N, C-alpha and C positions, 0 to 999 in steps of 0.2 A: 441515558436515552435508549430504550429498546426498539427494535423495528420488527414488525410483524407482517407476514404474507398477507394479502387482502385478495378477496374475490374478484375476478375479472368484471369489468364494467357491465357488459351484457349479462352475465349471471346475475349480478347484484340487482339489476332492473327486475328480472323476473322474480326473484326473491322478495323484494319490497312489493311487488304487485300481490303476492300471495300472503305477505305478513302484515302489511299495514294496518293500523287501527287506531281509533281516536276514542276520545271520552264520550259518555253518553250525555244526553240533553239535560239541561238544567231543569230542576223541579220547582223553581221559584222560591226555594227556601232561603236563598241568600248566599253569598259567597263564603260565609264564615263555615257552612257546612259543605257547600258544592265545590269549593276550592282547596279541597283537604287531600286525602291519599292520592286523588287521582293523578295529581302532578307528578308524584315520586314512582307510580306504579303503572303509568299508562302503557298501553300495548305497542305493537308495532314491531320492526325488525330490531334484533339485538346487535350490540357493538363488540361481542365477545369479551375477552380479557382485557378492558381498557381502563381498568381503576387506577393504574401508575400514572401520574402527571408526567408528561413527556414522551408518552407512547406515540409512535409513528406508525401510520397505516398507509399502505401503497394502494391507490385507487385504480390504477392503470392508465390514467391520463387519456390522451387522445381527444381533448376537447378543443372546441372552437374558441372559447372564452378563456383567455389565459388565468383568470383569477380562480378557475376550477382546479388547476393544477393536478398533481399526481400524489400528494400526500396529505394525510390528516394527523395533525399533531395535537394531543390531548395536553393542554397546559394548565387546567385546572379541574379539580374534583370534589367530591364531598370532603375529603381530607383538608381542604383548604377552607371548608365551612360553606360550600355551595348547597343549597337547600331548595329545590324546585327553581332553579335559575331560568328566568324567563326572558331577559334581556341583558345586553351587555352595549357600552358605549365607552369609546376612548374620550377622555377628558381633552378638549381642545387646547385648554390653557396650560396642560401638563400631559402632552401626549404619550408620555411613559407610563401614565396610570390608565389601566383598563378597569373599569367599573362594572360590576355585575349586580343584578337585582333579583332578590330571591323570595319568592312568594311565602313560603313556609316560615322564614324567619323575619318576615316584614323589614327586610334591611338589605344590606350590601356586603359583598366582598370586593375589596379592592385589590388588584394585582399590580405590581410595580415592576418594570421592566419585563413584562410578560413574554415567554417564549425565549428567554436568554438565560444564560448561566446564572445571571445575578437576580432572576426572578424571586420575588417574596410576595406575600398576600397579608392582608389584614381584614378581619371581619369588622365591619362598622354597623351596628344597629342602634339607632335611636332610641331612647329610654321611652319614647312615645310613639314608635313607630307602629304600634298595633292600631293606631288611629290615623297617624300622618302618613304612612307607608303600608297600610294594611292590605295584605294580599296584593303587593304591587305587581303590576302586569307589564309596566313599561315605564321609560325614562328617556329624557332628551336633555342634551346640554345646550345652553345658551352660549352667547359671545361675550358675556360680561361676568364670567366666574360663577354664574347660577346655573342651576339645571332643576328640572321638574320631573315629577314622579306621577303616575296615574294609578289608581288603586280599583282592583275588582273587589269592591266591597260596598255593603249598604250601611256601614258603620254599625258593627256589632261590637265595638269596644270604645268607649270613651273614658279612660281611666278606670276601666273595669268592664267586665262582660255586660251586655245590655241587649234588649230586644232592637232589631234594626230600625233606625230612623231615618235612613236616606239622607242624613247630613254629610254628604261625602262628594269628593272631586279632587281635581289635581293640587298637588303641593308644590311649593316653590322651596329649593334648598340652595344653600351656598355649598361649592366645591372645596372651600377652604378647609384644609384638614385640621386647622386649629379651630373650627367652628362646627362642622358637621359631626354629629353624634359626640360633641365635647361639650358645648354649651348647654346650659339648662337640663342637666341629666338627673338632678335630685328628683326622688320619687318618695312619697307622693307629691303632686306638683305644688310648687311655690308661686313666686311670680312669673316664672317662665315654664313653659310646657315644651321641653325639648329644644332642638336647635333649628326647627323649621323656620323659613323665613315669611311664608304666607300660605295660605289656603283658601280656595273658594269652592263652592258646595252645591253645584248644580248637576254633577254627573255621577250618580252613584253606578257601580259596574263599569268603570272607566277602563277601557281595554287598549287604548294606544295614544301616544302623544308625539308631537312634533314641535319644535322650536321654530319661531318666526323672527322676531326681532326683539331686543331689549328683554323685558319680562312678559313677552306675548308668546303664547302656545296654543296650538289647536289639540283637541281631545275628541276620542271617539267615546261617545256616551253610549254605553251598552244598555242602560235601563231604558232611555227614552228613544234611542234608535236614530240618533243623528250626530252630526259634526257641530262642535261648539268651539268658539274662539275665545280664549281667557286672556285678558290683559291684567295681570297683577299690579300693574304701575309700580309706584314706589312700595317696596316691601316694608313690613312692620318691624323688622329686626328680628334676630333668633327669639324664638319662645313667645311672641306676642300674639295678639289676638284681634286686632283691628283689621277688618277686611273691607271696609267701607269704600275705599277708592277704586275697588276692581271694576272692570268693564266686562260683561259676559254677552256674547252674541250667539244665539242659536240659530244654525242654519237649517231651517225646516224641511227643505227640499232635499238636503243631503243625507239619504237615508242608508242606514247601515244595520246589520243584524249582529248581535253577540252571539258567539258559540262559547258557552261556558268553559272555562279553564283553558282557552286558548287565546292568547291576544291577538288583536288585529293591529299591527304596528303601522306606523305613519311616517311619511318623510316629505319635507317640502324641498322643492327645487327653487332656491332663493333667487335664481337668475330669471325665471320665468314667473314666479308666483303661483306655480301649479303644485297642489297638495296631493301627494299620491297616498291613498287610503287602502289598507287591505281589509276588505269586507268579508271576514271570516266565514259568517253565517251564510252569506251570499255566494261564497265560493268564487270570489272576484277580486279584482284590483279596480278602484275607481280614481278619478281624477277631479279634484274641485279646483276651478279657477278662482282664486281667494280675491281677485279685482271685481268680481261680478257680484250680483246680488243687491236688493233694495232693502233698507232698513224699514221695517214695519212698526217700530216703536215698542214702548214697554210690555213686557211679558208679566203675568201674575207669578206669584210664588217666589219673590226673591228671599234669599235666606242670609245674605251678608250686609245687607244695607248698600250693595253695589248697584251700578247700572246694568239692568238685565233686559235685553232687547231681542226681537226676532228679525231674522233676514230671510227673505224669500227670492226666488228666482235666479239664484246663483246657477252657474254652468258647472253641472255635476255628471260626468260622462263615465260610461264603462270603458276601461282600457283593456282588460283581460277577463275572461270569464271560464267557467268549466274548471276551476281549480280543486283540488282535493285538500280542503281545510287550510288554505293559505294563512301564514301567521307573520312571518318577518319580511322586512324590506329594505333595501338599500339602493342608493342611486350612485352610478359613476359613469362618467364619460357618455352620456346620452343612452344608457341602459338601465333597465329595472332588474334588480335581483330580488326573487322572491322565494321564500322557503314554504314547503307544504308539509305541514304537520301530519296530513294523512298519508303521505307517502315516503317522507323523509328526504325528497328531492329538494335541490336548489335549482331554480330556472332563471335564465337570463332572457329578457325580453327587450325589443327595441322600445322606443317610446310610443310607437303605434300599437304596441301590443303583440308583434310578431315573435314568436319564440325564436331565440337565436341557438340556444343550447341548453343542456341540463346536466347535472351530475346527481348520481345517488350518494346518500350518506348512511352510515350506520347508526344514526341518530335514533333513539327510542321515542323522542317527543322534541323535535326540533321546533324552535320558536325564533327569538329574535337573532338577526344577523346584523354585521356591520362590517364596513370597510376600515382597515387598519391604517396607521400613518404611512406604512410602506406599500400601500395599495392592495394589500392581501385580504381575503374574506375570511371572516371569523363568525362562528355560531354557537348559540346556547342549546344545550340540550337538558330539557327539564326532567326527563324521564332517567337518564343515566347520571344526571348532576355533573355535567362536563361542559367545559368550555373548549371548543376546538379550533385550530388555526388550519386553514386550507394553504398548503404550499405547493410549489413546483417540484 
């Protein structure tokens, strides 16, 4: 593990202000074209010679928030298979596993014992990932061994290239390594289409996802511009196709704006039922009280045979505004951590939205962030294809 001298904190802030950059606006042509090279080549400040996994960078420290620490350790790179990595999550059922979600490979790289001398990694891409995990933007683990992914796609591929048909939404998967990307991998498809457990189809350009309970997830619908609650209920088993028991509820008043190629991640505070949403295009963090709202009945356009209903009048409030392309979010001990794609900063706020502290990073395109099992902060850099641990 090599150690490199890093710029002082104050100097780095000034450089980020001069160098930060983000992607251009989407032209409406679909994620198949808009979510391409921009992920790997985005602008912004550079991280220097950080290609070797295990590099340690000294940030200078001096932070109020202990999670910001004084060192940045690169634990994963393109050499491990990272390919426009946009999100990362530790598996709660196997906390020694760090799963990363990679837009350009439509799949995952799983790190085992990350950041230790025993670290190893494995690329896991489902044979049908170009539909079920197409241009993956984000993922969230449940408490039952499953996880769900969100796809920034209009369905440009369904066992082959096609014109977008917008038959797209979140996908449910098993985190069982004997199932995920192992079952149903024959191609072309037979009785099974890959290892996915379920899928519902009301959210093209899905930009963020958060777990609620059982097989219930909240999604940032980038095409229609609001928050949607997806209950997969009982999954159909690996590779099946019966989605008819799903329950989908669209929160019409919970308005959000997609910014192409930059996920708007989400996190649910299970203790309070408050859903924190990064509204990337609005430059803000929102809070949805999931216990509020009135069901307005069936909506037209069901695509799954599922229950598809509207909800209006939910309490949806601004927590923080004026952010520079916010993307990642994590909650810890009454604080909200947000990554700014535009500046490369990670900022800590209290639950009322007051800024506590911030740290600058050398990330080219910072996106998802997460809190590790040891309480430390980790982030995904889609531009450098790096996974980084922040340490003391």
